[in-house]
C-alpha positions in Angstrom: 0.3 -0.1 0.1 1.2 3.6 -0.8 0.1 6.6 0.9 -0.9 9.8 -0.3 0.1 13.2 1.0 -1.1 16.5 -0.3 0.1 20.0 0.2 -1.1 21.8 3.5 -3.0 24.4 1.5 -6.3 26.5 2.8 -9.6 26.6 0.5 -11.9 30.0 1.4 -15.4 29.7 0.5 -16.0 30.2 -3.7 -19.7 30.5 -4.7 -20.3 30.0 -8.7 -17.1 28.5 -9.1 -16.3 26.8 -12.2 -14.5 23.1 -12.7 -11.0 23.3 -13.8 -10.3 22.0 -17.1 -10.9 18.1 -17.8 -8.6 15.1 -18.7 -7.8 11.5 -17.6 -4.5 9.8 -17.5 -6.1 6.4 -17.9 -4.3 3.8 -20.1 -5.3 4.3 -23.6 -6.3 1.0 -24.6 -9.7 1.4 -21.8 -12.2 2.8 -23.2 -14.8 5.3 -21.0 -18.0 5.5 -23.1 -19.8 8.9 -22.1 -23.5 10.1 -21.2 -25.4 12.7 -21.0 -25.4 14.9 -17.6 -29.4 15.1 -18.6 -29.7 11.6 -17.9 -28.6 11.9 -14.0 -31.9 12.5 -12.0 -33.1 15.6 -10.3 -33.4 15.1 -7.0 -36.5 15.2 -5.2 -37.0 19.3 -3.3 -37.6 18.1 0.0 -35.7 21.2 2.4 -39.5 22.5 3.2 -40.5 19.7 4.9 -37.6 20.2 7.3 -34.7 18.2 8.1 -35.3 14.3 7.6 -31.7 13.2 7.6 -30.9 13.1 11.5 -28.7 10.5 12.1 -25.5 8.9 10.4 -24.6 5.7 12.1 -21.6 4.2 10.0 -19.4 4.8 7.3 -21.4 4.6 4.3 -24.7 5.2 6.1 -25.8 2.4 5.9 -24.8 -1.5 6.2 -24.5 -1.4 2.4 -22.3 2.0 2.1 -24.3 3.9 -0.6 -23.4 7.1 1.1 -26.5 8.6 0.0 -29.4 9.9 1.4 -32.5 12.2 -0.5 -33.7 12.9 2.8 -33.5 16.7 3.3 -30.8 17.9 5.8 -31.6 21.5 6.1 -29.1 22.4 3.8 -29.6 23.6 -0.1 -28.0 26.1 -2.4 -29.7 28.9 -1.1 -28.5 28.2 2.2 -24.5 27.1 1.5 -23.5 30.7 1.6 -24.8 31.0 5.3 -23.2 27.9 7.2 -21.2 29.0 10.1 -18.1 27.3 10.4 -15.9 26.0 14.0 -13.0 24.6 14.5 -12.4 21.8 17.0 -9.1 20.8 18.7 -8.9 17.1 18.7 -6.1 15.1 21.1 -5.5 13.1 17.7 -6.0 12.6 13.9 -9.2 11.4 12.6 -7.9 10.0 9.1 -11.5 8.4 8.5 -14.8 9.7 8.8 -16.9 10.5 12.0 -20.9 9.2 12.7 -23.7 11.1 14.3 -26.7 10.4 16.6 -29.5 12.6 16.8 -30.9 12.9 20.6 -28.8 10.9 22.4 -28.1 10.3 25.9 -24.6 11.6 26.5 -23.4 12.2 30.5 -27.5 12.1 31.4 -28.6 14.8 29.1 -29.6 14.8 25.5 -27.3 15.4 23.0 -26.6 15.1 19.3 -23.7 13.4 19.1 -20.4 13.3 17.0 -18.2 10.3 17.6 -15.2 10.1 16.4 -12.1 7.6 16.5 -8.4 8.9 16.5 -5.5 7.2 14.4 -4.0 6.2 18.0 -7.2 4.7 19.1 -8.8 7.2 21.4 -12.4 7.5 20.4 -14.5 10.8 21.4 -18.3 11.8 21.9 -18.5 16.0 20.8 -21.5 18.3 21.1 -22.9 18.7 17.4 -23.3 22.0 17.6 -20.6 23.2 20.0 -17.9 21.1 19.3 -17.6 20.6 23.3 -15.8 17.1 24.0 -18.5 15.0 26.0 -16.1 12.6 26.9 -12.8 10.6 25.8 -11.8 6.8 25.9 -8.5 5.7 25.9 -7.6 2.2 24.9 -5.3 0.7 27.7 -1.7 0.9 26.5 -2.3 3.7 24.2 1.7 5.3 25.1 2.9 2.2 24.1 1.9 2.7 20.8 1.2 6.7 20.2 3.8 8.6 18.1 4.7 5.6 16.4 3.9 4.1 12.6 1.0 1.6 14.6 -2.0 3.1 13.7 -6.2 2.5 12.8 -8.2 4.2 10.0 -11.3 2.6 10.7 -14.5 4.2 11.5 -16.5 3.8 14.1 -20.1 2.3 14.0 -23.4 3.2 16.4 -25.3 0.2 17.8 -28.7 0.0 16.6 -29.8 0.5 19.9 -28.2 3.9 20.4 -26.9 2.7 23.7 -23.7 1.9 22.5 -20.6 2.4 19.8 -18.1 0.2 18.7 -14.7 1.5 18.1 -11.1 0.1 16.9 -7.4 0.4 18.5 -3.5 0.0 17.0 -3.5 -3.2 19.2 -5.9 -5.0 17.1 -8.9 -4.7 19.5 -13.0 -3.9 19.2 -14.6 -1.8 21.7 -18.1 -1.9 22.7 -18.4 1.2 24.7 -21.5 2.9 26.4 -22.5 6.4 24.4 -23.8 7.6 27.5 -20.4 7.6 29.6 -18.0 6.5 26.9 -16.9 3.3 29.6 -15.8 -0.2 28.2 -18.2 -2.7 28.7 -18.3 -6.0 30.1 -16.7 -9.0 27.8 -15.2 -6.3 25.7 -12.7 -5.6 24.1 -12.1 -8.1 21.5 -8.8 -9.0 19.5 -9.4 -9.6 16.0 -5.9 -10.0 15.1 -2.5 -12.0 16.9 -0.2 -9.4 15.4 -1.2 -5.8 15.7 2.2 -4.9 14.5 1.4 -6.3 11.0 -1.8 -6.4 10.4 -3.5 -2.7 10.9 -7.5 -2.1 11.3 -7.5 -0.3 8.0 -11.6 -0.3 7.1 -14.9 1.1 8.7 -16.7 -1.3 10.8 -19.8 -2.8 9.7 -22.9 -4.6 11.4 -25.3 -7.6 10.0 -27.8 -8.7 12.4 -26.3 -9.8 15.7 -22.7 -9.5 14.7 -19.9 -6.3 14.2 -17.9 -7.2 11.3 -14.3 -5.8 11.3 -11.5 -6.8 8.8 -7.7 -6.6 8.7 -4.9 -5.4 6.4 -1.2 -4.6 6.4 0.7 -1.6 7.0 2.3 1.2 5.0 5.5 -0.7 3.4 3.6 -4.0 3.3 5.9 -5.5 5.9 5.4 -9.5 5.8 3.7 -11.5 7.5 0.2 -10.2 7.5 -3.3 -11.5 6.0 -6.5 -9.7 5.5 -9.5 -11.5 7.9 -12.8 -10.8 8.6 -14.3 -11.2 11.9 -17.4 -11.6 13.4 -17.9 -10.5 16.9 -21.0 -11.2 18.8 -22.8 -7.9 19.7 -24.0 -9.2 23.0 -21.7 -10.5 24.7 -18.1 -10.2 23.0 -17.7 -13.9 21.6 -15.9 -13.8 18.2 -18.5 -15.5 16.1 -16.5 -16.4 13.2 -13.4 -16.0 11.2 -12.6 -16.2 7.6 -8.7 -16.0 6.1 -8.1 -14.8 2.5 -4.9 -16.2 2.7 -5.0 -20.1 4.3 -8.8 -20.1 4.0 -9.3 -23.3 4.8 -8.2 -22.3 8.3 -11.3 -21.2 10.0 -10.1 -19.5 12.8 -8.3 -16.5 14.0 -4.5 -17.6 12.9 -1.0 -16.3 13.6 0.2 -14.3 10.7 4.0 -16.1 10.7 1.2 -19.7 10.5 0.5 -19.2 6.9 2.6 -19.7 4.5 1.0 -16.9 2.2 1.1 -13.0 3.0 -0.7 -10.3 2.4 -4.0 -10.2 0.6 -5.2 -6.6 2.7 -8.6 -5.9 3.2 -7.9 -2.0 3.2 -10.6 -0.3 1.4 -12.4 2.5 3.5 -15.8 0.6 2.9 -14.0 -2.5 3.9 -17.0 -5.6 4.6 -20.2 -4.4 2.6 -23.5 -6.3 3.2 -25.9 -6.9 0.6 -29.3 -6.2 0.9 -31.0 -8.5 3.0 -28.0 -9.3 5.0 -26.9 -13.0 3.9 -24.0 -12.0 2.0 -21.3 -9.8 2.7 -18.6 -8.5 0.2 -15.0 -7.6 0.2 -12.1 -7.0 -1.7 -8.4 -7.6 -1.6 -5.3 -6.2 -1.8 -1.9 -7.6 -3.3 -1.3 -11.1 -2.4 -1.0 -14.9 -4.1 -3.9 -16.6 -5.8 -4.4 -19.9 -6.4 -8.7 -20.2 -6.6 -8.5 -22.6 -3.6 -6.9 -20.9 -0.3 -5.5 -17.8 -1.2 -7.2 -14.7 -2.5 -5.1 -11.9 -3.2 -6.2 -9.2 -5.9 -10.0 -10.7 -5.5 -13.6 -9.8 -4.9 -15.1 -12.3 -2.2 -18.7 -13.2 -1.7 -19.3 -14.7 1.9 -22.2 -16.3 3.3 -23.5 -14.8 6.3 -23.1 -15.8 9.2 -21.0 -19.0 7.9 -18.6 -16.8 6.3 -18.3 -19.5 3.5 -17.1 -18.7 0.3 -19.9 -18.7 -2.0 -17.9 -16.9 -5.4 -15.3 -14.7 -6.4 -13.6 -12.2 -8.8 -9.7 -12.0 -9.6 -9.0 -10.3 -12.8 -6.9 -12.0 -15.6 -4.1 -10.0 -14.9 -3.7 -10.7 -11.0 -0.3 -11.7 -11.5 0.7 -8.5 -12.6 -1.0 -6.6 -10.0 0.4 -8.5 -7.3 4.1 -7.9 -8.4 3.6 -4.2 -9.1 2.1 -3.5 -5.7 -1.4 -2.3 -7.7 -3.9 -3.4 -5.2 -7.4 -4.2 -6.5 -8.6 -4.2 -3.2 -7.7 -0.3 -2.5 -11.2 0.6 -2.5 -14.4 -1.6 -2.0 -17.1 -3.1 -4.5 -20.3 -0.9 -4.8 -23.6 -2.2 -4.9 -25.1 -0.8 -8.1 -28.6 -2.5 -8.1 -29.5 -4.1 -11.4 -27.2 -7.3 -11.0 -23.9 -5.1 -11.0 -21.3 -4.0 -8.9 -18.2 -1.8 -10.0 -14.8 -1.7 -8.2 -11.7 0.2 -8.7 -8.4 -0.1 -7.7 -5.2 1.4 -7.8 -4.2 0.2 -11.5 -7.4 3.3 -12.5 -9.6 1.0 -14.1 -13.3 0.2 -12.9 -14.5 -3.1 -13.5 -18.4 -3.6 -13.8 -19.0 -7.2 -12.7 -22.5 -9.1 -12.5 -23.4 -9.8 -8.9 -24.8 -13.6 -9.6 -22.0 -14.7 -11.6 -18.9 -12.4 -10.5 -16.7 -14.6 -12.9 -19.2 -15.3 -15.4 -19.9 -18.2 -14.4 -22.8 -19.5 -11.2 -21.8 -19.8 -7.8 -20.2 -23.8 -7.6 -19.7 -24.2 -11.0 -16.4 -25.5 -10.6 -12.7 -23.9 -9.7 -12.4 -20.2 -9.2 -11.6 -19.0 -12.4 -9.7 -15.8 -13.8 -11.9 -12.7 -15.3 -15.6 -12.6 -16.0 -15.8 -8.8 -16.0 -18.5 -7.3 -17.9 -17.1 -3.7 -18.8 -13.8 -1.7 -18.0 -13.5 1.9 -17.7 -11.2 4.7 -16.3 -11.5 6.1 -13.1 -11.5 10.1 -13.1 -8.2 10.5 -13.2 -7.0 7.0 -14.1 -4.4 7.3 -11.6 -5.0 5.0 -8.5 -8.6 5.0 -6.3 -8.7 5.0 -2.5 -11.8 6.4 -2.0 -15.8 4.7 -1.9 -18.0 5.5 -4.7 -21.5 7.2 -3.6 -24.0 5.3 -5.3 -27.6 6.8 -6.2 -30.3 4.7 -7.2 -33.6 6.8 -7.4 -36.8 5.8 -9.7 -34.9 2.8 -11.2 -31.9 4.9 -12.0 -28.1 4.3 -10.9 -25.8 7.0 -10.9 -22.4 6.6 -9.4 -20.1 9.5 -8.2 -16.1 8.5 -8.1 -13.5 11.0 -6.7 -9.9 10.5 -6.2 -6.7 12.5 -6.4 -7.1 13.6 -10.1 -10.9 14.3 -10.7 -14.1 14.0 -9.8 -17.0 12.0 -12.0 -20.3 10.9 -12.3 -21.5 7.4 -14.0 -25.0 6.3 -14.8 -25.9 2.8 -15.2 -27.7 1.9 -18.2 -28.7 -1.6 -19.8 -25.9 -3.0 -17.2 -22.7 -1.1 -18.1 -21.8 2.2 -17.0 -21.2 5.5 -18.9 -19.2 8.8 -17.9 -22.4 11.9 -17.2 -19.4 14.7 -16.5 -16.1 14.8 -15.1 -13.9 17.7 -13.6 -10.1 17.9 -12.3 -11.1 18.8 -8.7 -9.3 16.3 -6.4 -11.5 14.0 -3.7 -12.1 11.5 -1.3 -14.7 9.5 -0.9 -18.1 11.5 -2.1 -21.6 12.0 -0.2 -24.6 12.8 -1.8 -27.6 14.0 1.3 -30.3 16.4 0.8 -29.7 16.3 -2.7 -26.6 17.7 -2.8 -23.4 16.3 -3.8 -20.1 16.9 -0.9 -16.1 15.9 -2.2 -14.0 16.7 0.3 -10.3 18.0 -1.3 -7.6 16.0 0.3 -4.8 17.7 -1.4 -5.8 21.5 -1.0 -8.7 20.9 1.7 -12.2 22.1 1.8 -15.2 20.3 0.4 -16.7 21.1 -3.2 -20.4 21.1 -2.8 -22.4 20.4 -6.4 -25.8 19.8 -7.9 -25.8 16.3 -8.7 -25.9 17.1 -12.3 -23.2 19.1 -12.9 -19.7 19.0 -12.5 -19.6 23.0 -11.5 -18.8 23.5 -7.8 -22.0 25.4 -5.7 -19.6 26.2 -3.5 -16.4 25.2 -1.7 -16.1 25.2 2.6 -13.0 26.2 3.7 -10.8 23.3 5.6 -7.4 22.0 5.5 -5.7 19.2 3.9 -6.0 15.4 4.7 -5.5 12.0 3.6 -8.8 9.1 3.5 -10.8 11.7 5.8 -14.4 12.0 4.3 -17.2 14.1 5.5 -20.9 13.6 6.7 -23.4 16.0 6.1 -26.7 15.2 8.5 -29.3 17.2 10.9 -28.4 20.6 9.8 -24.2 20.3 9.4 -21.4 19.1 7.4 -18.9 17.4 9.5 -15.3 16.9 8.3 -11.9 16.0 9.8 -8.5 16.6 8.6 -4.9 15.4 8.7 -3.0 12.5 7.6 -2.5 9.3 10.1 0.7 8.8 8.3 2.3 12.0 9.7 1.9 10.0 13.3 0.5 13.6 15.1 -1.2 13.3 18.3 -3.0 16.2 17.6 -5.9 17.2 14.6 -8.7 19.4 13.7 -12.6 18.4 13.2 -14.3 21.5 11.0 -18.3 21.5 11.8 -20.3 23.9 9.5 -23.8 24.5 10.9 -26.7 26.4 10.0 -27.9 29.0 11.7 
């Protein structure tokens, strides 16, 4: 895995600003069909009905990681310029995304709470309006890794009961914390790696029914040995309920990395485990690692059954060996569910691949050994470089629009006839886009600040100010735009959070 670091430039609010010139550095042999921007639907105008989107309980907003809600946030093109900005100093860098819960009990008082986790594992609850820190959880042993390269970039997740939150720490543990006090619950934490110095908690946590889902990856520099693991943890009692290993997958328990003859195959994407609608299957993808189609699944998309975590089917590109040898992780961005029996994924080779969800390698699940290839379409990401962000997928009246951002640009794609066409593109850098209340928000990791768009246009309506970052991305909820900044690879023990609010 290779990190990205942009210059620390501040941005100012710019209304009516034009997009810069377009372009792509994708390989010439990857065709990118086009579509008309007019094919993107017009969002419903629901602001007059008041604020409808009150909670953002996990990365991507929901277990499918759509990053989209049509509910009103209270923020409109007409009041963007009136957003009030507040910068909150934090005891650490949040190189991920926060979550938000409306009207919960914290310290015996009702608050609209922002919850976030720093790279060294401190989890904080803040008041959503004032930015006041309500409580801080510091994991035991914090001083042993704080300031080192041992970090986590996993976003926390709220329990559906709204009484607890789950968070990761760099020592490979998942914590269950009381939302009221920040205290650890009995039976927790739960360890999801036996070698936390080599296996990193990169990806956001997810929940499927009774279980928390956590995954592991590797650290900057790909220092072996490590493997990508999927771990299920019982929300009720902290029991490790299941494990799938992407290497040595014939072994069902949590393995010591050195005991497996294969290394790498990280689960490193922002979205991590993606829960399919209905909750009976999980999608993941992996980074560089060996592949044999039986026990080793480097640079692959895997569909696992839930809760058994059995491999149902997989996709591995025909050039897997080249991707592995050139440090070109397929799994730097997670698969995104498009509906209409389609998923899309893109990695560090700058290529988006459209697959059939019902037959990832082109053959029905269980039809003989896993095969290489099988994608239905290839096309370029906006800048043709490397994708580390998660797409936002908007499904509206039977139509699907996908928003993708990378270091070199932002683009919108529409799905028609099972294939994607690019409807618009600009050269504004971005991390994981979010669409909420009819507007699209994209954080500029290089220069800082947040571009705000109408979904059907590459021309930003505004750019909210902010500082540069890395994998951070915003949430937009309950009349707020909330964005952490900073780069976890700077190993800083301080950071900042920007809160833009109505009123």
